[in-house]
DOBAMI-219085 format. One line per field, with one value per residue (C-alpha): residue in one letter; x, y, z. Coordinates in nm, 4 decimals. Example, Ala and Ser with C-alpha at 12.3 -4.5 7.8 and 13.67 -1.06 7.14 Angstrom:
aa = c(a/s);
u = c(1.2300/1.3670);
v = c(-0.4500/-0.1060);
w = c(0.7800/0.7140);
//
This chain:
aa = c(m/i/v/l/g/s/r/e/a/i/e/e/c/r/r/v/t/g/a/l/h/f/d/v/p/v/t/n/f/a/r/e/v/g/a/a/v/l/y/e/d/p/a/e/a/r/d/p/a/e/r/s/r/t/a/q/h/a/l/v/h/v/l/q/h/a/y/y/t/g/k/d/r/a/p/d/r/a/w/v/f/e/g/m/a/d/y/m/a/r/p/v/a/s/a/g/f/s/a/p/e/r/l/a/e/f/v/r/d/t/k/v/r/d/s/r/w/a/f/l/r/t/l/e/e/i/c/v/v/d/d/p/l/a/l/g/p/f/f/e/t/h/t/s/d/p/d/l/m/p/g/a/d/t/w/m/p/f/y/r/e/a/t/l/l/y/a/f/l/a/g/a/d/g/g/k/h/r/p/g/l/v/k/w/l/r/q/g/f/a/g/e/r/s/v/e/s/l/r/t/s/f/e/p/e/r/l/e/d/l/e/r/a/f/l/t/w/v/r/v/e/h/n/r/a/y/p/a/e/a/v/n/p/d/a/v/l/a/a/l/s/r/e/d/l/r/a/p/a/a/t/t/v/a/t/a/p/r/a/p/l/a/t/r/p/q/p/n/e/p/g/k/s/t/g/a/s/a/r/a/l/h/a/l/s/i/a/d/a/t/p/d/e/q/l/a/w/a/m/a/e/i/g/l/g/r/i/r/a/g/r/a/r/m/a/g/l/r/a/g/g/e/a/a/f/v/a/r/l/e/l/e/e/r/r/v/t/a/w/e/a/l/r/d/g/f/l/a/r/v/p/t/d/m/e/l/r/l/r/l/d/l/p/h/v/s/q/d/k/f/r/v/r/s/y/a/e/g/l/v/e/l/d/d/t/k/g/g/i/r/h/v/s/v/e/i/l/d/p/f/s/l/a/h/e/m/d/d/e/p/w/k/s/e/w/a/r/f/f/i/f/i/l/n/e/k/r/q/w/k/e/l/l/e/p/d/c/d/e/a/r/a/l/q/a/d/g/n/g/d/y/p/a/r/v/r/l/g/k/a/m/r/k/l/a/v/l/v/d/r/p/p/p/t/t/r/t/e/i/k/a/r/v/e/d/l/r/s/l/l/v/e/c/a/d/t/s/i/v/e/r/k/h/d/l/l/k/a/q/a/r/t/l/l/e/q/d/f/d/l/q/f/g/d/p/a/k/a/l/s/g/k/c/e/k/l/k/g/e/r/m/r/i/t/y/a/f/d/k/p/r/e/l/d/d/f/a/i/r/p/y/p/s/i/d/g/l/g/t/t/i/v/k/d/v/p/f/r/v/s/n/g/e/l/t/a/l/g/q/a/y/l/q/t/l/y/d/l/e/a/p/l/t/a/q/y/d/f/s/f/e/a/m/e/g/g/r/a/s/g/l/a/l/g/i/c/d/d/g/a/g/h/f/v/w/a/m/n/a/h/r/l/e/g/p/a/d/f/a/f/f/e/d/a/v/v/p/g/e/s/y/a/v/r/l/e/h/d/g/k/v/v/r/l/m/s/a/g/r/e/t/l/e/v/e/a/g/s/r/q/l/g/a/v/f/l/r/a/s/t/d/f/p/v/r/v/q/r/l/v/l/e/g/r/l/r/s/e/r/f/r/r/a/w/a/d/n/q/m/a/d/w);
u = c(11.4980/11.1816/10.8708/10.5518/10.2170/9.9724/9.9739/9.9005/10.2206/10.4047/10.2416/10.3201/10.6898/10.7029/10.5890/10.7946/11.1442/11.0972/11.1439/11.1429/10.8594/10.9568/10.6063/10.3602/10.3235/10.4056/10.7628/10.9887/11.3563/11.4471/11.7811/11.8228/11.7265/11.9634/11.6504/11.4056/11.0891/10.7876/10.4698/10.2424/9.8812/9.7302/9.3747/9.4642/9.4759/9.8019/9.9505/10.1855/10.4313/10.4233/10.4533/10.7551/10.9002/10.9090/11.0275/11.3252/11.3793/11.4253/11.6392/11.8961/11.8857/11.9766/12.2691/12.4275/12.4309/12.5798/12.8379/12.9079/13.2766/13.2409/13.2050/12.8480/12.5765/12.5405/12.3565/12.0834/11.9243/12.2301/12.1501/12.3621/12.2147/11.8589/11.8844/12.0508/11.7481/11.5164/11.6955/11.7518/11.3792/11.2384/11.2042/11.4393/11.2658/11.3171/11.3514/11.3906/11.3997/11.1431/10.9918/10.9161/10.6954/11.0070/11.1544/10.8157/10.8560/11.2497/11.1722/10.8701/11.1119/11.3345/11.1081/11.0630/11.3441/11.1892/11.1409/11.4977/11.6586/11.4412/11.4284/11.7028/12.0736/12.4169/12.6520/12.8508/12.5246/12.3865/12.7045/12.7393/12.3944/12.4190/12.1188/11.8045/11.8117/12.0754/11.8689/11.7523/12.0659/12.1751/11.8936/11.9276/12.3102/12.3074/11.9697/12.1088/11.7532/11.5128/11.2283/11.3901/11.3798/11.2141/10.9735/10.9655/10.8697/11.1968/11.2790/11.1281/11.2511/11.6297/11.5628/11.3983/11.7364/11.9110/11.7331/11.7601/12.1390/12.2000/12.0191/12.2009/12.5750/12.4569/12.3626/12.3611/12.5895/12.6514/12.7833/13.0228/12.9833/12.9726/13.3488/13.3090/12.9948/13.1873/13.4946/13.2340/13.0513/13.3650/13.4573/13.0930/13.0646/13.4021/13.2114/13.3828/13.1099/13.2607/13.2448/13.6422/13.5983/13.3133/13.5457/13.8320/13.6032/13.5075/13.8637/13.9328/13.5506/13.4771/13.1571/13.0498/13.0645/12.9117/12.6196/12.5531/12.5565/12.3145/12.0774/12.0990/12.0082/11.7009/11.6056/11.6438/11.4574/11.2072/11.1387/11.1108/10.8668/10.6834/10.7188/10.4079/10.5057/10.6963/11.0017/11.2766/11.6108/11.7885/11.5864/11.6617/12.0258/12.0087/11.8764/12.1438/12.2780/12.2955/12.3713/12.0412/11.9627/12.1599/11.9958/11.9792/12.2194/11.9709/11.7881/11.7780/11.7401/11.3930/11.2868/10.9813/11.0168/10.7457/10.5813/10.6500/10.3346/10.1691/10.0289/9.6655/9.5491/9.4666/9.1035/9.0530/9.1975/8.9971/9.0785/9.4403/9.7320/9.9997/10.3660/10.3393/10.0536/10.1422/10.3337/10.6560/10.6237/10.8543/11.1282/11.0527/11.2843/11.3674/11.7067/11.7590/11.5666/11.7410/11.7983/11.5276/11.3044/11.4368/11.3788/11.0169/10.9991/11.1428/10.8818/10.6013/10.7166/10.6940/10.3729/10.2493/10.4068/10.7380/10.9777/11.2827/11.2259/11.2012/11.5041/11.7121/11.6441/11.7314/12.0507/12.1686/12.1383/12.3643/12.6795/12.8032/12.5000/12.5376/12.5097/12.1724/12.0301/12.1884/12.0465/11.7199/11.7935/11.8460/11.5641/11.3375/11.4936/11.4358/11.0492/11.0691/11.2096/10.9703/10.6756/10.8490/10.8456/10.4954/10.3447/10.5584/10.4235/10.0998/10.0825/10.2478/10.0176/9.6707/9.4040/9.3895/8.9935/9.0126/8.8433/9.0432/8.9750/9.2869/9.3396/9.5903/9.8108/9.6947/9.5047/9.1720/9.1178/8.8384/8.8066/8.8843/8.8291/9.0579/9.1983/9.5897/9.6578/10.0172/10.3258/10.6785/10.9634/10.7833/10.5378/10.1429/9.9070/9.5600/9.2191/8.9809/8.6870/8.5542/8.7597/9.0229/9.3819/9.6517/10.0174/10.1251/10.4320/10.3880/10.4695/10.1347/9.9440/9.8137/9.9889/9.7208/9.4549/9.6648/9.7693/9.3853/9.2756/9.5313/9.2843/9.3371/9.6083/9.9248/9.9314/9.6559/9.8346/10.1810/10.3158/10.4824/10.1409/10.0526/10.3933/10.1708/9.8886/10.0834/10.2548/9.8987/9.7576/9.5171/9.4430/9.3002/9.6292/9.6300/9.3556/9.5035/9.8708/9.9867/10.3227/10.4212/10.7861/11.0386/10.9582/10.5910/10.6648/10.9541/10.6696/10.3914/10.6328/10.7232/10.3459/10.2418/10.5767/10.7537/10.5366/10.2506/10.4772/10.6994/10.4278/10.2693/10.5951/10.6522/10.3333/10.4507/10.7885/10.5785/10.3315/10.6331/10.8402/10.5442/10.5108/10.8553/10.8526/10.5127/10.5190/10.3769/9.9667/9.8360/9.4583/9.2031/9.1477/9.5209/9.5598/9.2624/9.3938/9.7703/9.6254/9.4386/9.7606/9.8998/9.6316/9.6409/10.0077/9.9609/9.6511/9.6879/10.0823/10.1127/10.3040/10.5834/10.9470/10.9668/10.6257/10.6878/11.0317/10.8590/10.5508/10.6083/10.7189/10.4186/10.1954/10.3580/10.3004/9.9521/9.8962/10.0882/9.8712/9.5609/9.6518/9.7146/9.3504/9.2323/9.3333/9.1991/8.8881/8.8113/9.0485/8.9591/9.0076/8.7100/8.4799/8.5777/8.4406/8.1237/8.0705/7.9437/8.2302/8.2375/8.5186/8.6153/8.9051/9.2728/9.2297/9.0521/8.7516/8.4479/8.3291/8.0055/7.8594/7.5060/7.5169/7.2134/7.3614/7.5541/7.8159/7.9560/8.1430/8.3410/8.5552/8.6578/8.9073/8.7441/9.0335/9.1397/9.3412/9.4245/9.4962/9.4261/9.4942/9.2095/8.9253/8.8630/8.7077/8.3652/8.1393/7.9127/7.9362/8.1228/7.9056/8.1093/8.0181/7.7500/7.4793/7.1488/6.8048/7.0151/7.2997/7.6246/7.5985/7.8263/7.8362/8.1591/8.4839/8.4506/8.6785/8.6869/8.9843/8.9400/9.1355/9.2441/9.4408/9.3380/9.6248/9.5782/9.4315/9.1434/8.8307/8.5934/8.2371/8.0185/7.7141/7.6708/7.4984/7.4756/7.1813/7.0638/7.0634/7.1051/7.4162/7.6644/7.9906/8.1837/8.1085/8.3735/8.3656/8.7497/8.7949/9.1630/9.3150/9.6304/9.6625/9.9877/9.8644/10.1582/9.9998/10.0927/9.7598/9.5869/9.2801/8.9383/8.7621/8.3827/8.3558/8.5656/8.9375/9.2071/9.5507/9.8241/10.1620/10.3306/10.0298/9.6721/9.3571/9.0323/8.7623/8.6158/8.3012/8.1597/7.8982/7.5401/7.3701/7.0799/7.1757/7.3466/7.6454/7.7850/8.1539/8.4114/8.7749/8.9852/9.3531/9.5078/9.8550/9.9895/9.7105/9.4352/9.1043/8.8079/8.4814/8.1457/7.8253/7.8012/8.1796/8.5224/8.7421/9.0452/9.3905/9.6774/10.0056/9.9714/10.3394/10.4374/10.1193/10.0044/9.8703/9.7029/9.3564/9.0883/8.9383/8.6629/8.7310/8.4413/8.4642/8.1104/7.8570/7.5892/7.5148/7.6769/7.5185/7.6840/7.4374/7.6883/8.0356/8.1592/8.5516/8.7145/9.0690/9.2946/9.2396/9.5651/9.4415/9.7545/9.6492/9.3077/9.4282/9.7064/9.3652/9.1179/9.4094/9.4663/9.0767/9.0599/9.3279/9.1466/9.0662/9.4153);
v = c(7.4386/7.3532/7.2894/7.2832/7.1838/7.4805/7.8415/7.8399/7.6738/7.9162/8.2085/8.0386/7.9737/8.3717/8.4422/8.2461/8.2813/8.6308/8.5169/8.7570/8.7463/8.6761/8.7196/8.7401/8.4550/8.2244/8.2404/8.2897/8.3067/8.2450/8.3311/8.2338/7.8850/7.9204/7.8003/7.9116/7.7975/7.7549/7.5955/7.3581/7.2809/7.1173/7.2496/7.5946/7.7819/7.9620/8.1233/7.8611/8.1317/8.3346/8.0292/7.9252/8.2687/8.2777/7.9414/8.0119/8.3337/8.1303/7.9093/8.1500/8.2791/7.9385/7.8854/8.2245/8.1261/7.8086/7.9489/8.2762/8.2482/8.5791/8.6256/8.5297/8.4440/8.5713/8.9065/8.8492/9.2021/9.3565/9.5085/9.2666/8.9713/9.0603/9.2057/8.8684/8.6832/8.8654/8.8753/8.5155/8.4092/8.5639/8.3679/8.4505/8.7172/8.6118/8.9853/9.2670/9.2784/9.0498/9.2847/9.6137/9.7487/9.7987/9.9976/10.2024/10.2483/10.3786/10.6221/10.7564/10.8332/11.0145/11.3315/11.4633/11.6084/11.4571/11.1115/11.0950/11.1826/10.9617/10.6415/10.6441/10.5819/10.6333/10.3253/10.4861/10.5760/10.1855/10.0324/10.3128/10.2122/9.8292/9.7191/9.9084/9.8900/10.1902/10.4243/10.6304/10.7051/10.7764/11.0090/11.1703/11.2513/11.3043/11.4904/11.8631/12.0337/11.9196/11.9588/11.6356/11.4366/11.0978/10.8703/10.5110/10.4117/10.3626/9.9848/9.8585/10.1500/10.0458/9.7115/9.7642/9.9660/9.6218/9.4083/9.6422/9.7128/9.3410/9.2489/9.5322/9.4014/9.0463/9.0717/9.4277/9.5461/9.1847/9.0808/9.3321/9.3974/9.0491/8.9664/9.2771/9.1335/8.7904/8.9952/9.1960/8.9022/8.6768/8.9956/9.0180/8.6524/8.6950/8.9903/9.2777/9.5284/9.8698/10.1079/10.0702/9.7162/9.7747/10.0334/9.7870/9.5266/9.6989/9.8819/10.0337/10.1258/10.4210/10.4071/10.7134/10.5843/10.2612/10.4995/10.6397/10.3005/10.1647/10.4710/10.4142/10.0540/10.1561/10.3991/10.1541/9.8587/10.1069/10.2157/9.8178/9.7723/10.0735/10.2113/10.4437/10.6207/10.9569/10.9611/11.2372/11.0693/11.3721/11.3251/10.9648/11.0249/11.2739/11.0647/11.0290/11.3685/11.5486/11.8767/12.0296/11.8544/12.0611/12.3049/12.6507/12.8580/13.0658/12.7473/12.6331/12.2634/12.2458/11.9564/11.8664/11.8879/11.9894/11.7342/11.6774/11.7521/11.4366/11.3929/11.3246/10.9519/10.7542/10.8043/10.4442/10.3800/10.5930/10.4034/10.3145/10.5379/10.4315/10.5101/10.8320/10.9671/10.8278/11.0964/11.0271/10.9911/11.1918/10.9371/10.7583/10.5696/10.4429/10.3885/10.6589/10.5050/10.5264/10.2414/10.2999/10.2937/9.9948/9.8109/9.9349/9.7695/9.4337/9.4437/9.5004/9.2005/9.0096/9.1216/8.9727/8.6489/8.6913/8.5922/8.5447/8.8593/9.0349/8.8540/8.9280/9.3033/9.2967/9.1126/9.3615/9.6520/9.4866/9.6181/9.9473/9.9917/10.1674/9.9608/10.0606/10.0031/9.6373/9.5699/9.6605/9.4642/9.1806/9.2074/9.1892/8.9149/8.7416/8.7910/8.6843/8.3629/8.2968/8.3643/8.1476/7.8873/7.9250/7.9134/7.5800/7.4054/7.5030/7.3676/7.0702/6.9937/7.1038/6.8393/6.7329/6.7480/7.1054/7.3647/7.6727/8.0235/8.1025/8.3533/8.2557/8.5073/8.3651/8.5252/8.3820/8.2179/8.3280/8.0105/8.0688/7.7285/7.4654/7.1526/7.1189/6.7730/6.7845/7.0375/6.9824/7.2002/7.4842/7.3308/7.2979/7.0407/7.2146/7.0283/7.2744/7.0798/7.0269/6.7460/6.9619/6.9270/7.2094/7.2289/7.5516/7.7398/7.8523/8.1998/8.2109/8.2043/8.5245/8.5417/8.7244/8.4614/8.1965/8.4118/8.4585/8.0825/8.0027/8.0444/7.7717/7.6434/7.5942/7.8693/8.1037/8.3085/8.3126/8.6760/8.5840/8.5528/8.9174/9.0302/8.9389/9.1333/9.4265/9.3952/9.4143/9.7023/9.4686/9.6563/9.3274/9.2755/9.5249/9.3198/8.9882/9.0088/8.8944/9.0717/8.7542/8.7445/8.9665/8.9077/9.0113/9.3246/9.4175/9.3510/9.5529/9.8576/9.8708/9.8309/10.1025/10.2955/10.3112/10.0211/10.1814/10.4597/10.1675/9.9828/10.2924/10.3667/9.9816/10.0139/10.3143/10.1680/9.8630/10.0590/10.2734/9.9549/9.8202/10.1572/10.1845/9.8302/9.8413/9.9349/10.2705/10.2530/10.2783/10.2405/10.4507/10.1772/10.1035/10.5188/10.5172/10.2435/10.3861/10.7286/10.5584/10.3989/10.7438/10.8899/10.6220/10.7260/11.0828/11.0747/10.7668/10.7707/11.1364/11.1468/10.9217/11.0235/10.8904/11.0326/11.3777/11.3410/11.2409/11.4404/11.6839/11.3867/11.1617/11.4312/11.5045/11.1576/11.1667/11.5108/11.3536/11.0600/11.2609/11.4854/11.1734/11.0258/11.3549/11.3108/10.9369/11.0696/11.3416/11.3200/11.6734/11.9048/12.1350/11.8146/11.8888/12.2466/12.3319/12.6154/12.5706/12.5082/12.5465/12.4503/12.7508/12.7599/12.7285/12.5419/12.8363/12.7831/12.9758/12.9201/13.0730/13.1368/13.2104/13.1876/12.9866/12.6913/12.7172/12.4523/12.7207/12.8368/12.5209/12.6372/12.9778/13.0049/13.2134/13.3807/13.7450/13.8330/14.0558/14.3466/14.6417/15.0262/15.2227/14.9916/15.1870/15.0771/14.9684/14.9911/14.6940/14.3669/14.1496/13.8993/13.6659/13.5878/13.3650/13.2453/13.3708/13.3706/13.3679/13.6338/13.6184/13.8655/14.0102/14.3143/14.4436/14.3109/13.9715/13.7792/13.5233/13.3596/13.0840/12.7625/12.7527/12.9591/13.1238/13.2172/13.5116/13.5999/13.5959/13.8193/13.8233/13.9947/14.0537/14.2333/14.3879/14.6385/14.7881/14.7854/15.1158/15.1901/15.4395/15.5237/15.3893/15.5331/15.2712/15.0957/14.9260/14.5695/14.4715/14.2012/14.1023/13.8782/13.6716/13.6865/13.4832/13.4870/13.6781/14.0235/14.0777/14.1209/14.3371/14.4581/14.6665/14.8543/14.8961/15.0265/15.3417/15.2301/14.9981/14.9336/14.7141/14.6365/14.9853/15.2318/15.2817/15.4874/15.6083/15.8070/16.0762/15.8989/15.6766/15.3928/15.4811/15.2230/15.0863/15.0772/14.7986/14.7848/14.5405/14.5379/14.3590/14.3047/14.1947/14.0836/14.0410/13.9430/14.2865/14.5320/14.4998/14.7087/14.7922/14.8280/14.9595/15.0472/15.4327/15.4905/15.5307/15.2044/15.2312/15.0536/14.9637/14.7453/14.3989/14.3744/14.0288/13.9462/13.6646/13.4118/13.3468/13.3434/13.5407/13.7112/13.9404/14.1521/14.3529/14.6420/14.7692/14.9262/14.8624/14.5029/14.4303/14.1701/14.0048/13.8467/13.6738/13.6025/13.4956/13.3990/13.3090/13.2066/12.8833/12.6948/12.5668/12.3530/12.2625/12.4809/12.3446/11.9599/12.0512/12.2520/11.9729/11.7328/11.9301/11.9662/11.5675/11.5930/11.8895/11.6891/11.5418);
w = c(8.2240/8.4359/8.2898/8.5385/8.4626/8.5153/8.5226/8.9017/8.9182/8.7462/8.9340/9.2381/9.1574/9.0617/9.3919/9.5873/9.4069/9.2899/8.9203/8.6461/8.3945/8.0380/7.9165/8.2053/8.3274/8.0957/8.1021/8.4647/8.4658/8.8504/8.8933/9.2472/9.0854/8.7887/8.5371/8.3264/8.4459/8.1588/8.1877/7.9183/8.0182/7.7251/7.8273/7.7495/7.4070/7.3360/7.0376/6.8689/6.7671/7.0685/7.2913/7.0917/7.0952/7.4914/7.5307/7.2393/7.4723/7.7919/7.6566/7.5137/7.8954/7.9898/7.7916/7.8602/8.2180/8.1411/7.8913/8.1270/8.2977/8.4655/8.8427/8.9957/8.7486/8.3784/8.3999/8.1852/8.2464/8.0729/7.7052/7.5259/7.7109/7.6605/7.3166/7.2109/7.3663/7.1961/6.8771/6.8612/6.9909/6.6716/6.3389/6.0699/5.8313/5.4305/5.3993/5.6217/6.0199/6.1930/6.4226/6.2278/6.5529/6.7143/6.4165/6.4047/6.7851/6.7404/6.4270/6.6067/6.9067/6.7036/6.5922/6.9505/7.1340/7.5094/7.3532/7.1832/7.5457/7.7454/7.4968/7.2396/7.3948/7.2230/7.1858/7.4736/7.7008/7.6380/7.7912/8.0688/8.2016/8.0980/8.3023/8.3017/8.7007/8.6514/8.4163/8.7067/8.8390/8.4999/8.4406/8.7454/8.6872/8.3027/8.2419/8.2076/8.1417/8.3937/8.1102/7.9547/8.3160/8.1915/8.3685/8.4981/8.1097/7.9714/8.0216/7.7497/7.5234/7.6354/7.5603/7.2151/7.1454/7.2312/7.0214/6.7082/6.7919/6.8354/6.5079/6.3473/6.4547/6.3888/6.0284/5.8706/5.5853/5.4673/5.8016/5.8368/6.1895/6.2896/6.3699/6.6175/6.7615/6.8239/7.0021/7.2142/7.3091/7.4059/7.6462/7.7699/7.8535/8.0414/8.2406/8.0578/7.8850/7.9468/7.6780/7.6215/7.5394/7.3060/7.1023/7.0742/6.9827/6.6800/6.5681/6.3452/6.3149/6.5465/6.7360/6.5869/6.2566/6.4197/6.5374/6.2157/6.0310/6.2828/6.2294/5.8543/5.8902/6.1055/5.8332/5.5536/5.7449/5.8531/5.4909/5.3681/5.6683/5.6002/5.2201/5.2650/5.5768/5.5218/5.7141/5.7326/5.7144/5.8700/6.2087/6.1615/6.1397/6.4241/6.6501/6.8844/6.8426/7.2200/7.1113/7.1282/7.4710/7.7007/7.9546/7.8423/7.9987/8.2256/8.3341/8.6815/8.7591/8.9321/9.1552/8.9956/8.6264/8.3727/8.2091/7.8222/7.5952/7.4589/7.0696/7.0317/7.0946/6.7586/6.6688/6.6272/6.9927/7.2017/7.5215/7.4691/7.4940/7.2378/7.2941/7.0837/7.2926/7.6380/7.8114/7.9799/8.3686/8.6086/8.7113/9.0313/9.2566/9.5892/9.5390/9.8197/10.0844/10.4257/10.6344/10.8849/10.5600/10.4112/10.7614/10.7423/10.3965/10.5037/10.7860/10.5402/10.3515/10.6674/10.7744/10.4377/10.4591/10.2394/10.4957/10.2729/10.1162/10.4237/10.5886/10.2761/10.2997/10.6674/10.5804/10.3578/10.6027/10.8536/10.7049/10.8158/11.0630/11.3826/11.6832/11.7850/11.4341/11.4175/11.7605/11.6345/11.3496/11.5665/11.7844/11.4650/11.3299/11.6698/11.6487/11.2863/11.4151/11.6660/11.4522/11.2021/11.4902/11.5705/11.2222/11.1622/11.4814/11.4209/11.0522/11.1614/11.4406/11.3380/11.3423/10.9589/11.0013/11.1438/10.8884/10.8964/10.7123/10.5146/10.2713/9.9680/9.7827/9.4434/9.1370/9.0900/9.4261/9.6298/9.8298/10.1871/10.3577/10.3881/10.6272/10.6319/10.5073/10.5455/10.5877/10.5449/10.4440/10.3666/10.1459/10.2619/10.1498/10.1518/10.1064/9.9907/10.1638/9.8305/9.7252/9.5823/9.6881/9.6471/9.7468/9.8044/9.9501/10.3153/10.1885/9.9827/10.2785/10.4481/10.7883/10.9646/10.8613/10.9781/11.3052/11.3490/11.3185/11.6062/11.8921/12.0844/12.3247/12.3095/12.0123/12.1361/12.3952/12.2191/12.1675/11.8443/11.7228/11.8243/11.6322/11.3222/11.4472/11.4971/11.1552/10.9860/11.2099/11.3788/11.6998/11.9079/12.0116/12.2573/12.4696/12.3704/12.4330/12.7965/12.8923/13.0979/12.9528/12.8606/12.4754/12.5026/12.7218/12.4460/12.1913/12.3837/12.4393/12.0524/11.9474/12.1899/12.0375/11.7328/11.5487/11.3934/11.2165/11.1168/10.9992/10.8190/10.6380/10.5395/10.3635/10.1808/10.0745/9.9614/9.7352/9.5934/9.5158/9.3202/9.1341/9.0438/8.8942/8.7034/8.3091/8.2574/8.1936/7.8830/7.8964/8.0872/8.3131/8.4155/8.4571/8.6881/8.8997/8.9190/9.0166/9.2804/9.3904/9.3941/9.5982/9.8459/9.8969/9.9213/10.1599/10.3630/10.4072/10.3910/10.7681/10.6331/10.5409/10.1890/10.0838/10.2398/10.0640/9.7239/9.7651/9.4753/9.2480/9.3160/9.2460/8.9341/8.8352/8.9162/8.7019/8.4193/8.4326/8.4834/8.1691/7.9746/8.0730/7.9620/7.6221/7.5915/7.7474/7.5245/7.2335/7.1058/7.3837/7.2837/7.3794/7.7144/7.7068/7.8773/7.6291/7.2752/7.0399/6.6660/6.4315/6.1893/5.9300/6.0130/6.3136/6.4530/6.7216/6.8346/7.1754/7.3000/7.6279/7.6547/8.0132/8.0430/8.1900/8.5575/8.4324/8.1687/8.4459/8.4501/8.1999/8.4087/8.7341/8.9853/9.1904/9.2758/8.9334/8.7791/8.9931/8.7505/8.8428/8.7568/8.8064/9.1393/9.4811/9.5681/9.8449/9.8313/9.9343/9.6664/9.4737/9.2434/8.8705/8.8811/8.6246/8.6589/8.4344/8.1307/8.2320/8.3739/8.6968/8.9604/9.2048/9.3632/9.2787/9.0606/8.8760/8.5854/8.3776/8.1245/8.2125/7.8589/7.6295/7.2673/7.0236/6.7926/6.5524/6.7914/6.8879/7.1884/7.1508/7.4494/7.5511/7.9026/8.0994/8.4336/8.6547/8.7614/9.1295/9.3859/9.5669/9.3660/9.2507/9.0160/8.7448/8.5499/8.3475/8.1852/7.9353/7.8907/7.6267/7.5741/7.9346/8.0610/8.4123/8.5451/8.4646/8.1257/7.8775/7.6622/7.8144/7.7525/7.9992/7.9326/7.5930/7.6200/7.7162/7.5396/7.6890/7.5566/7.6573/7.5705/7.4910/7.5458/7.3758/7.5423/7.5183/7.7583/7.8052/8.0949/8.0868/8.1732/8.4041/8.2396/7.8832/7.6973/7.5292/7.2353/7.2573/7.0015/7.1044/6.7865/6.7459/6.4015/6.5342/6.5281/6.6363/6.8807/6.8143/7.0217/6.8513/6.9895/6.7996/6.7658/6.8617/6.6828/6.7145/6.9607/6.8441/7.0148/6.9194/7.0628/7.0984/7.2260/7.3370/7.1216/7.3346/7.6686/7.8867/7.8608/8.1625/8.2682/8.5717/8.7317/8.9705/9.0142/9.2858/9.0342/8.9365/8.5969/8.3580/8.0753/7.7837/7.6029/7.5398/7.2199/7.1765/6.8477/6.8102/6.7857/7.1201/7.2843/7.5617/7.7711/8.0736/8.0180/8.0463/8.3332/8.5301/8.4656/8.6164/8.9244/8.9659/8.9844/9.2508/9.4281/9.7473/9.7985);
//
């Protein structure tokens, strides 16, 4: 174990070694170094219990590496190793499991089909996955129903179950399962963690019985921790069943699966999404990156100064590469070596009293003026010109700021300097690079040739890699930042092969996050509507449009839909629906459709009239309900015709321009009725039309004026939420 003296030092260690965070950024495990790295800063206030837990967690991983006898290093990401570390780092509870919040999360995820598949693994599945890096390929291979395809937020639930499972095996049922766990660990520490080795370790107990005992333990411990919370025991015991997760026989696997619906955010946390309200993101992976895309990623790392990471990526591409591609790798390696030599020579020889403008890739460091006091073996000693001394890895230095400072001979005209300019898209290289040698001429040719596209591709790969590794956002601030990252990819890197290939998936992620933001921002979807909303009994809502504010039309889509036979044609120029002088007006062919759905029983009341004018021939205003957007609805024409899925009713009558009509359309769940003052009621069967949008459709040579529209029914906001999200992406 290595103990450093400051948070800054541990952050530098993470950046340079690629260490894995245990508790950002308190504890790292540096696999390449083979040690846990902690820090102790007496001046910093930290929770003693959490400080102790993270240190003990790190210690368990160190001991795992010490006792591991398999090939290579201990696989500390494997579920049994991480579950052991998390379990053993926690204090022993006097009664019950010491992390009840994990029980609550597990039980919560048993309630919904989507989350059961995304977040809960059977014993066989958890062994097959083993390492959460394999979750993406696992889901791609085993998800039979595209609606169940989970997102990139599956790591934490995977490790949550690992902790619970280890706790169960170590201490549940009076230690009944501990002998099997000991056998299993003996094989695990020898490198064998297969399903078969798990099965033989616990014989004669079957894995199915072990799973049921585990779920029973979860239910009992959850009840102990949360005695006032009612939980369906059958749902918990069926949590790992896969019977209802199979795709329907007629389902075609889609490339961009639909996002599962979210539950509402808790009212006491309007700005944060809990696990229950967070929407599962569509799975995002770069495991399918081509060699060219991986090379571009390596070059992007080098352009940012991360030479070791870039070289490691290039080294992994050599095996099996075609001759031309390997030659390109060798060319890039020569350029990297030349830049590295130029950089090291500059830092070793630059005068100690020379002030440089250098950016450091460190958090909370805005200072950019330094003197280089010494440089040796990749470690730079910097003086911030104010008396502060800082020792940093050379890879912390921003390479372009360093190349920019090489403005004197003998460094000024070195071609390797402009290699960094090109990788950072700094066009000054075109004027500064002298093609005075073969290397410079080759760099110039590539700079004018394929480098611009490679640099954009590398930028896209880095952005994607960051998104893949990040946990799902939970607050509005985090969601906005993630959506901006996705927008940047889709707009700025649209022409790159990786973004073209993943365009629909990235758009789906953005839509899912924006829908989550909708929930967090509004809570109650009615608050997002522009019409006046009043709550009625039985979850019903009254939405009134007085048409006195133009923004009321924000609740509607304006598109040429639907096409209705019998409305006739018009001879006037079309004027779409608009709000004017306290009325909704239109002329010619006009369309409005609510962005939300209403569920029966529902009513629609509206007052309308046609302005009397000479020369017109058509005057039709249709109002439809329960519209599925695919041409299936119940609709009324003016005040004299009503048509359902299977029948229609009408009067031999016509509206009179200049007269006003008050109409009520009522759907009681079985029958739809059209009522208007002074007329008999028309009725049709509703049939299957129980839910959908409301639309207004005008086909008239006389200006139509709607004075009000009052809708009542159960508000269904899924489509409205989706439309709101799509509107946020309208300029993408």
